[in-house]
mmCIF file as gemmi writes it, N, C-alpha and C atoms, coordinates in Angstrom:
data_model
loop_
_atom_site.group_PDB
_atom_site.id
_atom_site.type_symbol
_atom_site.label_atom_id
_atom_site.label_alt_id
_atom_site.label_comp_id
_atom_site.label_asym_id
_atom_site.label_entity_id
_atom_site.label_seq_id
_atom_site.pdbx_PDB_ins_code
_atom_site.Cartn_x
_atom_site.Cartn_y
_atom_site.Cartn_z
_atom_site.occupancy
_atom_site.B_iso_or_equiv
_atom_site.pdbx_formal_charge
_atom_site.auth_seq_id
_atom_site.auth_asym_id
_atom_site.pdbx_PDB_model_num
ATOM 1 N N . UNK Axp A 1 ? 89.693 -49.789 6.813 1 0 ? 1 A 1
ATOM 2 C CA . UNK Axp A 1 ? 90.323 -49.092 7.364 1 0 ? 1 A 1
ATOM 3 C C . UNK Axp A 1 ? 91.595 -48.748 6.566 1 0 ? 1 A 1
ATOM 4 N N . UNK Axp A 2 ? 92.012 -50.135 6.005 1 0 ? 2 A 1
ATOM 5 C CA . UNK Axp A 2 ? 93.294 -50.153 5.3 1 0 ? 2 A 1
ATOM 6 C C . UNK Axp A 2 ? 93.492 -48.931 3.804 1 0 ? 2 A 1
ATOM 7 N N . UNK Axp A 3 ? 91.98 -49.029 3.196 1 0 ? 3 A 1
ATOM 8 C CA . UNK Axp A 3 ? 92.026 -48.419 1.878 1 0 ? 3 A 1
ATOM 9 C C . UNK Axp A 3 ? 92.152 -47.161 2.445 1 0 ? 3 A 1
ATOM 10 N N . UNK Axp A 4 ? 91.549 -46.683 3.534 1 0 ? 4 A 1
ATOM 11 C CA . UNK Axp A 4 ? 92.063 -45.203 3.712 1 0 ? 4 A 1
ATOM 12 C C . UNK Axp A 4 ? 93.14 -44.292 3.452 1 0 ? 4 A 1
ATOM 13 N N . UNK Axp A 5 ? 94.256 -45.5 4.017 1 0 ? 5 A 1
ATOM 14 C CA . UNK Axp A 5 ? 95.289 -45.113 3.988 1 0 ? 5 A 1
ATOM 15 C C . UNK Axp A 5 ? 96.236 -45.347 2.881 1 0 ? 5 A 1
ATOM 16 N N . UNK Axp A 6 ? 95.962 -46.476 2.188 1 0 ? 6 A 1
ATOM 17 C CA . UNK Axp A 6 ? 96.593 -46.381 0.88 1 0 ? 6 A 1
ATOM 18 C C . UNK Axp A 6 ? 95.718 -45.535 -0.46 1 0 ? 6 A 1
ATOM 19 N N . UNK Axp A 7 ? 94.91 -44.46 0.137 1 0 ? 7 A 1
ATOM 20 C CA . UNK Axp A 7 ? 94.468 -43.136 -1.079 1 0 ? 7 A 1
ATOM 21 C C . UNK Axp A 7 ? 95.606 -42.271 -0.373 1 0 ? 7 A 1
ATOM 22 N N . UNK Axp A 8 ? 96.053 -41.158 -1.636 1 0 ? 8 A 1
ATOM 23 C CA . UNK Axp A 8 ? 96.754 -40.431 -1.617 1 0 ? 8 A 1
ATOM 24 C C . UNK Axp A 8 ? 96.007 -39.067 -2.313 1 0 ? 8 A 1
ATOM 25 N N . UNK Axp A 9 ? 96.003 -38.21 -2.094 1 0 ? 9 A 1
ATOM 26 C CA . UNK Axp A 9 ? 95.082 -37.364 -2.178 1 0 ? 9 A 1
ATOM 27 C C . UNK Axp A 9 ? 96.01 -35.683 -2.936 1 0 ? 9 A 1
ATOM 28 N N . UNK Axp A 10 ? 96.502 -35.849 -3.791 1 0 ? 10 A 1
ATOM 29 C CA . UNK Axp A 10 ? 97.541 -34.646 -4.604 1 0 ? 10 A 1
ATOM 30 C C . UNK Axp A 10 ? 96.823 -33.635 -4.706 1 0 ? 10 A 1
ATOM 31 N N . UNK Axp A 11 ? 97.033 -32.377 -4.259 1 0 ? 11 A 1
ATOM 32 C CA . UNK Axp A 11 ? 96.655 -31.224 -5.076 1 0 ? 11 A 1
ATOM 33 C C . UNK Axp A 11 ? 97.422 -30.783 -6.672 1 0 ? 11 A 1
ATOM 34 N N . UNK Axp A 12 ? 96.84 -30.352 -7.678 1 0 ? 12 A 1
ATOM 35 C CA . UNK Axp A 12 ? 97.415 -30.521 -9.011 1 0 ? 12 A 1
ATOM 36 C C . UNK Axp A 12 ? 99.138 -29.577 -8.919 1 0 ? 12 A 1
ATOM 37 N N . UNK Axp A 13 ? 99.155 -29.072 -7.717 1 0 ? 13 A 1
ATOM 38 C CA . UNK Axp A 13 ? 100.846 -28.45 -7.966 1 0 ? 13 A 1
ATOM 39 C C . UNK Axp A 13 ? 101.651 -29.46 -7.43 1 0 ? 13 A 1
ATOM 40 N N . UNK Axp A 14 ? 101.024 -30.5 -6.377 1 0 ? 14 A 1
ATOM 41 C CA . UNK Axp A 14 ? 101.958 -32.001 -6.126 1 0 ? 14 A 1
ATOM 42 C C . UNK Axp A 14 ? 102.061 -32.342 -7.147 1 0 ? 14 A 1
ATOM 43 N N . UNK Axp A 15 ? 101.485 -32.624 -8.007 1 0 ? 15 A 1
ATOM 44 C CA . UNK Axp A 15 ? 101.198 -33.556 -8.997 1 0 ? 15 A 1
ATOM 45 C C . UNK Axp A 15 ? 102.713 -33.342 -10.385 1 0 ? 15 A 1
ATOM 46 N N . UNK Axp A 16 ? 102.124 -31.622 -10.568 1 0 ? 16 A 1
ATOM 47 C CA . UNK Axp A 16 ? 103.386 -31.144 -11.678 1 0 ? 16 A 1
ATOM 48 C C . UNK Axp A 16 ? 104.579 -30.977 -10.476 1 0 ? 16 A 1
ATOM 49 N N . UNK Axp A 17 ? 104.748 -31.059 -9.392 1 0 ? 17 A 1
ATOM 50 C CA . UNK Axp A 17 ? 105.996 -30.955 -9.161 1 0 ? 17 A 1
ATOM 51 C C . UNK Axp A 17 ? 107.011 -32.284 -9.065 1 0 ? 17 A 1
ATOM 52 N N . UNK Axp A 18 ? 105.844 -33.396 -8.829 1 0 ? 18 A 1
ATOM 53 C CA . UNK Axp A 18 ? 106.156 -35.239 -8.93 1 0 ? 18 A 1
ATOM 54 C C . UNK Axp A 18 ? 106.847 -35.169 -10.51 1 0 ? 18 A 1
ATOM 55 N N . UNK Axp A 19 ? 106.086 -34.785 -10.98 1 0 ? 19 A 1
ATOM 56 C CA . UNK Axp A 19 ? 106.15 -35.027 -12.299 1 0 ? 19 A 1
ATOM 57 C C . UNK Axp A 19 ? 107.621 -34.453 -12.925 1 0 ? 19 A 1
ATOM 58 N N . UNK Axp A 20 ? 107.664 -33.023 -12.822 1 0 ? 20 A 1
ATOM 59 C CA . UNK Axp A 20 ? 108.816 -32.4 -13.586 1 0 ? 20 A 1
ATOM 60 C C . UNK Axp A 20 ? 109.849 -32.334 -12.423 1 0 ? 20 A 1
ATOM 61 N N . UNK Axp A 21 ? 109.542 -32.146 -11.095 1 0 ? 21 A 1
ATOM 62 C CA . UNK Axp A 21 ? 110.877 -31.82 -9.977 1 0 ? 21 A 1
ATOM 63 C C . UNK Axp A 21 ? 110.843 -30.442 -10.029 1 0 ? 21 A 1
ATOM 64 N N . UNK Axp A 22 ? 111.599 -29.611 -8.813 1 0 ? 22 A 1
ATOM 65 C CA . UNK Axp A 22 ? 111.627 -28.372 -8.356 1 0 ? 22 A 1
ATOM 66 C C . UNK Axp A 22 ? 112.928 -28.291 -9.493 1 0 ? 22 A 1
ATOM 67 N N . UNK Axp A 23 ? 112.669 -26.996 -10.069 1 0 ? 23 A 1
ATOM 68 C CA . UNK Axp A 23 ? 113.663 -26.426 -10.689 1 0 ? 23 A 1
ATOM 69 C C . UNK Axp A 23 ? 114.173 -27.378 -12.483 1 0 ? 23 A 1
ATOM 70 N N . UNK Axp A 24 ? 113.333 -27.834 -12.058 1 0 ? 24 A 1
ATOM 71 C CA . UNK Axp A 24 ? 112.986 -28.68 -13.669 1 0 ? 24 A 1
ATOM 72 C C . UNK Axp A 24 ? 114.245 -29.87 -13.477 1 0 ? 24 A 1
ATOM 73 N N . UNK Axp A 25 ? 114.656 -30.137 -12.106 1 0 ? 25 A 1
ATOM 74 C CA . UNK Axp A 25 ? 115.24 -31.015 -11.847 1 0 ? 25 A 1
ATOM 75 C C . UNK Axp A 25 ? 114.645 -32.698 -11.511 1 0 ? 25 A 1
ATOM 76 N N . UNK Axp A 26 ? 114.978 -33.547 -12.092 1 0 ? 26 A 1
ATOM 77 C CA . UNK Axp A 26 ? 114.282 -34.887 -11.911 1 0 ? 26 A 1
ATOM 78 C C . UNK Axp A 26 ? 114.395 -35.687 -10.692 1 0 ? 26 A 1
ATOM 79 N N . UNK Axp A 27 ? 114.359 -35.557 -9.266 1 0 ? 27 A 1
ATOM 80 C CA . UNK Axp A 27 ? 114.909 -36.571 -7.967 1 0 ? 27 A 1
ATOM 81 C C . UNK Axp A 27 ? 114.3 -37.411 -8.205 1 0 ? 27 A 1
ATOM 82 N N . UNK Axp A 28 ? 115.426 -38.831 -7.993 1 0 ? 28 A 1
ATOM 83 C CA . UNK Axp A 28 ? 115.198 -40.297 -8.414 1 0 ? 28 A 1
ATOM 84 C C . UNK Axp A 28 ? 114.165 -40.345 -6.75 1 0 ? 28 A 1
ATOM 85 N N . UNK Axp A 29 ? 113.582 -41.342 -6.785 1 0 ? 29 A 1
ATOM 86 C CA . UNK Axp A 29 ? 112.559 -42.03 -6.577 1 0 ? 29 A 1
ATOM 87 C C . UNK Axp A 29 ? 113.11 -42.44 -5.013 1 0 ? 29 A 1
ATOM 88 N N . UNK Axp A 30 ? 112.128 -42.164 -3.737 1 0 ? 30 A 1
ATOM 89 C CA . UNK Axp A 30 ? 112.993 -42.299 -2.529 1 0 ? 30 A 1
ATOM 90 C C . UNK Axp A 30 ? 113.26 -43.328 -2.432 1 0 ? 30 A 1
ATOM 91 N N . UNK Axp A 31 ? 111.502 -44.346 -2.704 1 0 ? 31 A 1
ATOM 92 C CA . UNK Axp A 31 ? 111.749 -46.01 -2.425 1 0 ? 31 A 1
ATOM 93 C C . UNK Axp A 31 ? 112.574 -46.728 -3.268 1 0 ? 31 A 1
ATOM 94 N N . UNK Axp A 32 ? 113.017 -46.076 -4.311 1 0 ? 32 A 1
ATOM 95 C CA . UNK Axp A 32 ? 114.389 -46.624 -5.645 1 0 ? 32 A 1
ATOM 96 C C . UNK Axp A 32 ? 115.426 -46.237 -4.906 1 0 ? 32 A 1
ATOM 97 N N . UNK Axp A 33 ? 116.068 -44.986 -4.493 1 0 ? 33 A 1
ATOM 98 C CA . UNK Axp A 33 ? 117.152 -45.105 -3.97 1 0 ? 33 A 1
ATOM 99 C C . UNK Axp A 33 ? 117.325 -44.614 -2.651 1 0 ? 33 A 1
ATOM 100 N N . UNK Axp A 34 ? 117.025 -44.938 -1.885 1 0 ? 34 A 1
ATOM 101 C CA . UNK Axp A 34 ? 116.786 -44.681 0.174 1 0 ? 34 A 1
ATOM 102 C C . UNK Axp A 34 ? 118.51 -44.118 0.08 1 0 ? 34 A 1
ATOM 103 N N . UNK Axp A 35 ? 119.429 -44.229 -0.468 1 0 ? 35 A 1
ATOM 104 C CA . UNK Axp A 35 ? 121.118 -43.78 -0.177 1 0 ? 35 A 1
ATOM 105 C C . UNK Axp A 35 ? 121.237 -42.562 -0.33 1 0 ? 35 A 1
ATOM 106 N N . UNK Axp A 36 ? 120.497 -42.394 -1.763 1 0 ? 36 A 1
ATOM 107 C CA . UNK Axp A 36 ? 120.497 -40.97 -1.885 1 0 ? 36 A 1
ATOM 108 C C . UNK Axp A 36 ? 119.977 -39.982 -1.091 1 0 ? 36 A 1
ATOM 109 N N . UNK Axp A 37 ? 119.416 -39.875 -0.715 1 0 ? 37 A 1
ATOM 110 C CA . UNK Axp A 37 ? 118.557 -39.092 0.322 1 0 ? 37 A 1
ATOM 111 C C . UNK Axp A 37 ? 119.425 -38.702 1.566 1 0 ? 37 A 1
ATOM 112 N N . UNK Axp A 38 ? 119.766 -40.308 1.725 1 0 ? 38 A 1
ATOM 113 C CA . UNK Axp A 38 ? 120.288 -40.976 2.862 1 0 ? 38 A 1
ATOM 114 C C . UNK Axp A 38 ? 121.465 -39.206 3.195 1 0 ? 38 A 1
ATOM 115 N N . UNK Axp A 39 ? 122.314 -39.778 2.096 1 0 ? 39 A 1
ATOM 116 C CA . UNK Axp A 39 ? 123.578 -38.973 1.729 1 0 ? 39 A 1
ATOM 117 C C . UNK Axp A 39 ? 123.036 -37.783 1.611 1 0 ? 39 A 1
ATOM 118 N N . UNK Axp A 40 ? 122.371 -36.995 0.962 1 0 ? 40 A 1
ATOM 119 C CA . UNK Axp A 40 ? 122.014 -35.762 1.164 1 0 ? 40 A 1
ATOM 120 C C . UNK Axp A 40 ? 121.649 -35.522 2.54 1 0 ? 40 A 1
ATOM 121 N N . UNK Axp A 41 ? 120.85 -36.221 3.75 1 0 ? 41 A 1
ATOM 122 C CA . UNK Axp A 41 ? 120.52 -35.522 5.277 1 0 ? 41 A 1
ATOM 123 C C . UNK Axp A 41 ? 122.376 -35.682 5.559 1 0 ? 41 A 1
ATOM 124 N N . UNK Axp A 42 ? 122.894 -36.922 5.464 1 0 ? 42 A 1
ATOM 125 C CA . UNK Axp A 42 ? 124.364 -36.933 5.663 1 0 ? 42 A 1
ATOM 126 C C . UNK Axp A 42 ? 124.928 -35.564 5.917 1 0 ? 42 A 1
ATOM 127 N N . UNK Axp A 43 ? 125.165 -35.176 4.483 1 0 ? 43 A 1
ATOM 128 C CA . UNK Axp A 43 ? 125.992 -33.377 4.038 1 0 ? 43 A 1
ATOM 129 C C . UNK Axp A 43 ? 124.97 -32.986 4.623 1 0 ? 43 A 1
ATOM 130 N N . UNK Axp A 44 ? 124.013 -32.341 4.792 1 0 ? 44 A 1
ATOM 131 C CA . UNK Axp A 44 ? 123.363 -31.207 5.544 1 0 ? 44 A 1
ATOM 132 C C . UNK Axp A 44 ? 123.573 -31.255 6.834 1 0 ? 44 A 1
ATOM 133 N N . UNK Axp A 45 ? 123.576 -32.622 7.392 1 0 ? 45 A 1
ATOM 134 C CA . UNK Axp A 45 ? 124.397 -32.8 9.182 1 0 ? 45 A 1
ATOM 135 C C . UNK Axp A 45 ? 125.762 -32.51 9.055 1 0 ? 45 A 1
ATOM 136 N N . UNK Axp A 46 ? 126.916 -32.638 8.378 1 0 ? 46 A 1
ATOM 137 C CA . UNK Axp A 46 ? 127.905 -32.781 8.421 1 0 ? 46 A 1
ATOM 138 C C . UNK Axp A 46 ? 128.347 -30.917 8.03 1 0 ? 46 A 1
ATOM 139 N N . UNK Axp A 47 ? 127.425 -30.532 7.161 1 0 ? 47 A 1
ATOM 140 C CA . UNK Axp A 47 ? 127.614 -29.058 6.975 1 0 ? 47 A 1
ATOM 141 C C . UNK Axp A 47 ? 127.386 -28.29 8.349 1 0 ? 47 A 1
ATOM 142 N N . UNK Axp A 48 ? 126.148 -28.653 9.115 1 0 ? 48 A 1
ATOM 143 C CA . UNK Axp A 48 ? 125.814 -27.781 10.388 1 0 ? 48 A 1
ATOM 144 C C . UNK Axp A 48 ? 126.551 -28.648 11.148 1 0 ? 48 A 1
ATOM 145 N N . UNK Axp A 49 ? 127.437 -29.351 11.67 1 0 ? 49 A 1
ATOM 146 C CA . UNK Axp A 49 ? 128.493 -29.563 12.549 1 0 ? 49 A 1
ATOM 147 C C . UNK Axp A 49 ? 129.625 -29.011 12.427 1 0 ? 49 A 1
ATOM 148 N N . UNK Axp A 50 ? 130.117 -28.652 10.781 1 0 ? 50 A 1
ATOM 149 C CA . UNK Axp A 50 ? 130.963 -27.662 10.311 1 0 ? 50 A 1
ATOM 150 C C . UNK Axp A 50 ? 131.185 -26.368 11.15 1 0 ? 50 A 1
ATOM 151 N N . UNK Axp A 51 ? 130.059 -25.9 10.501 1 0 ? 51 A 1
ATOM 152 C CA . UNK Axp A 51 ? 129.308 -24.391 10.773 1 0 ? 51 A 1
ATOM 153 C C . UNK Axp A 51 ? 129.579 -24.263 12.179 1 0 ? 51 A 1
ATOM 154 N N . UNK Axp A 52 ? 128.918 -25.18 13.045 1 0 ? 52 A 1
ATOM 155 C CA . UNK Axp A 52 ? 128.99 -25.096 14.282 1 0 ? 52 A 1
ATOM 156 C C . UNK Axp A 52 ? 130.374 -25.127 15.302 1 0 ? 52 A 1
ATOM 157 N N . UNK Axp A 53 ? 131.399 -25.878 14.845 1 0 ? 53 A 1
ATOM 158 C CA . UNK Axp A 53 ? 132.526 -26.147 15.018 1 0 ? 53 A 1
ATOM 159 C C . UNK Axp A 53 ? 133.13 -24.972 14.501 1 0 ? 53 A 1
ATOM 160 N N . UNK Axp A 54 ? 133.216 -24.608 13.177 1 0 ? 54 A 1
ATOM 161 C CA . UNK Axp A 54 ? 133.685 -22.936 12.969 1 0 ? 54 A 1
ATOM 162 C C . UNK Axp A 54 ? 133.131 -21.653 13.625 1 0 ? 54 A 1
ATOM 163 N N . UNK Axp A 55 ? 131.859 -21.536 14.026 1 0 ? 55 A 1
ATOM 164 C CA . UNK Axp A 55 ? 131.36 -20.771 14.723 1 0 ? 55 A 1
ATOM 165 C C . UNK Axp A 55 ? 132.186 -20.562 16.338 1 0 ? 55 A 1
ATOM 166 N N . UNK Axp A 56 ? 131.938 -21.673 16.977 1 0 ? 56 A 1
ATOM 167 C CA . UNK Axp A 56 ? 132.852 -22.084 18.574 1 0 ? 56 A 1
ATOM 168 C C . UNK Axp A 56 ? 134.168 -21.668 18.613 1 0 ? 56 A 1
ATOM 169 N N . UNK Axp A 57 ? 134.748 -22.035 17.12 1 0 ? 57 A 1
ATOM 170 C CA . UNK Axp A 57 ? 136.165 -21.519 17.298 1 0 ? 57 A 1
ATOM 171 C C . UNK Axp A 57 ? 136.756 -20.101 16.943 1 0 ? 57 A 1
ATOM 172 N N . UNK Axp A 58 ? 135.473 -19.632 16.197 1 0 ? 58 A 1
ATOM 173 C CA . UNK Axp A 58 ? 135.805 -18.185 16.176 1 0 ? 58 A 1
ATOM 174 C C . UNK Axp A 58 ? 135.358 -17.282 17.186 1 0 ? 58 A 1
ATOM 175 N N . UNK Axp A 59 ? 134.349 -17.97 17.944 1 0 ? 59 A 1
ATOM 176 C CA . UNK Axp A 59 ? 134.026 -17.245 19.429 1 0 ? 59 A 1
ATOM 177 C C . UNK Axp A 59 ? 135.284 -17.559 20.665 1 0 ? 59 A 1
ATOM 178 N N . UNK Axp A 60 ? 135.588 -18.502 20.292 1 0 ? 60 A 1
ATOM 179 C CA . UNK Axp A 60 ? 136.792 -19.106 21.351 1 0 ? 60 A 1
ATOM 180 C C . UNK Axp A 60 ? 137.863 -17.849 20.984 1 0 ? 60 A 1
ATOM 181 N N . UNK Axp A 61 ? 138.505 -17.673 19.848 1 0 ? 61 A 1
ATOM 182 C CA . UNK Axp A 61 ? 139.836 -17.233 19.509 1 0 ? 61 A 1
ATOM 183 C C . UNK Axp A 61 ? 139.252 -15.323 19.824 1 0 ? 61 A 1
ATOM 184 N N . UNK Axp A 62 ? 138.18 -15.224 19.422 1 0 ? 62 A 1
ATOM 185 C CA . UNK Axp A 62 ? 137.844 -13.692 19.301 1 0 ? 62 A 1
ATOM 186 C C . UNK Axp A 62 ? 137.693 -13.444 21.206 1 0 ? 62 A 1
ATOM 187 N N . UNK Axp A 63 ? 137.089 -14.463 21.973 1 0 ? 63 A 1
ATOM 188 C CA . UNK Axp A 63 ? 137.229 -13.9 23.39 1 0 ? 63 A 1
ATOM 189 C C . UNK Axp A 63 ? 138.561 -13.94 24.057 1 0 ? 63 A 1
ATOM 190 N N . UNK Axp A 64 ? 139.85 -15.166 23.656 1 0 ? 64 A 1
ATOM 191 C CA . UNK Axp A 64 ? 140.832 -15.018 23.595 1 0 ? 64 A 1
ATOM 192 C C . UNK Axp A 64 ? 141.819 -13.799 23.759 1 0 ? 64 A 1
ATOM 193 N N . UNK Axp A 65 ? 141.593 -13.638 22.095 1 0 ? 65 A 1
ATOM 194 C CA . UNK Axp A 65 ? 142.409 -12.028 21.585 1 0 ? 65 A 1
ATOM 195 C C . UNK Axp A 65 ? 141.553 -11.126 22.656 1 0 ? 65 A 1
ATOM 196 N N . UNK Axp A 66 ? 140.554 -10.738 22.833 1 0 ? 66 A 1
ATOM 197 C CA . UNK Axp A 66 ? 139.9 -9.654 23.83 1 0 ? 66 A 1
ATOM 198 C C . UNK Axp A 66 ? 140.25 -9.638 25.29 1 0 ? 66 A 1
ATOM 199 N N . UNK Axp A 67 ? 140.517 -11.021 25.709 1 0 ? 67 A 1
ATOM 200 C CA . UNK Axp A 67 ? 141.452 -11.146 27.046 1 0 ? 67 A 1
ATOM 201 C C . UNK Axp A 67 ? 142.811 -10.604 27.127 1 0 ? 67 A 1
ATOM 202 N N . UNK Axp A 68 ? 143.389 -11.068 26.239 1 0 ? 68 A 1
ATOM 203 C CA . UNK Axp A 68 ? 144.701 -10.749 25.935 1 0 ? 68 A 1
ATOM 204 C C . UNK Axp A 68 ? 145.06 -9.018 25.619 1 0 ? 68 A 1
ATOM 205 N N . UNK Axp A 69 ? 144 -8.51 25.413 1 0 ? 69 A 1
ATOM 206 C CA . UNK Axp A 69 ? 144.357 -7.337 24.828 1 0 ? 69 A 1
ATOM 207 C C . UNK Axp A 69 ? 143.586 -6.386 26.159 1 0 ? 69 A 1
ATOM 208 N N . UNK Axp A 70 ? 142.627 -7.07 26.915 1 0 ? 70 A 1
ATOM 209 C CA . UNK Axp A 70 ? 142.345 -6.165 28.167 1 0 ? 70 A 1
ATOM 210 C C . UNK Axp A 70 ? 143.352 -6.5 28.882 1 0 ? 70 A 1
ATOM 211 N N . UNK Axp A 71 ? 143.875 -7.41 29.01 1 0 ? 71 A 1
ATOM 212 C CA . UNK Axp A 71 ? 144.644 -7.628 30.48 1 0 ? 71 A 1
ATOM 213 C C . UNK Axp A 71 ? 146.137 -7.014 30.165 1 0 ? 71 A 1
ATOM 214 N N . UNK Axp A 72 ? 146.606 -6.87 28.721 1 0 ? 72 A 1
ATOM 215 C CA . UNK Axp A 72 ? 147.717 -6.046 28.361 1 0 ? 72 A 1
ATOM 216 C C . UNK Axp A 72 ? 147.465 -4.54 28.988 1 0 ? 72 A 1
ATOM 217 N N . UNK Axp A 73 ? 146.125 -3.812 28.197 1 0 ? 73 A 1
ATOM 218 C CA . UNK Axp A 73 ? 146.186 -2.574 28.989 1 0 ? 73 A 1
ATOM 219 C C . UNK Axp A 73 ? 145.779 -2.386 30.351 1 0 ? 73 A 1
ATOM 220 N N . UNK Axp A 74 ? 145.189 -3.523 31.402 1 0 ? 74 A 1
ATOM 221 C CA . UNK Axp A 74 ? 145.076 -3.373 32.518 1 0 ? 74 A 1
ATOM 222 C C . UNK Axp A 74 ? 145.938 -3.045 32.948 1 0 ? 74 A 1
ATOM 223 N N . UNK Axp A 75 ? 146.98 -4.004 33.214 1 0 ? 75 A 1
ATOM 224 C CA . UNK Axp A 75 ? 148.084 -3.946 34.164 1 0 ? 75 A 1
ATOM 225 C C . UNK Axp A 75 ? 149.139 -3.363 33.586 1 0 ? 75 A 1
């Protein structure tokens, strides 16, 4: 049963990508350099959090501005 899990079957396309890398970039092995990929995932997480904060800020300031304009003209 263990031999079944140790065999990996790659298509020719996966083998080419593994050798050349995507867009000609040779990425380091995740086994040899795990912190590189942790850094990439962290950067994606921080970028997502920043986009979320900016989105909420824009919605909040837009709603506040709209309510002030409506209150000014309503009374």
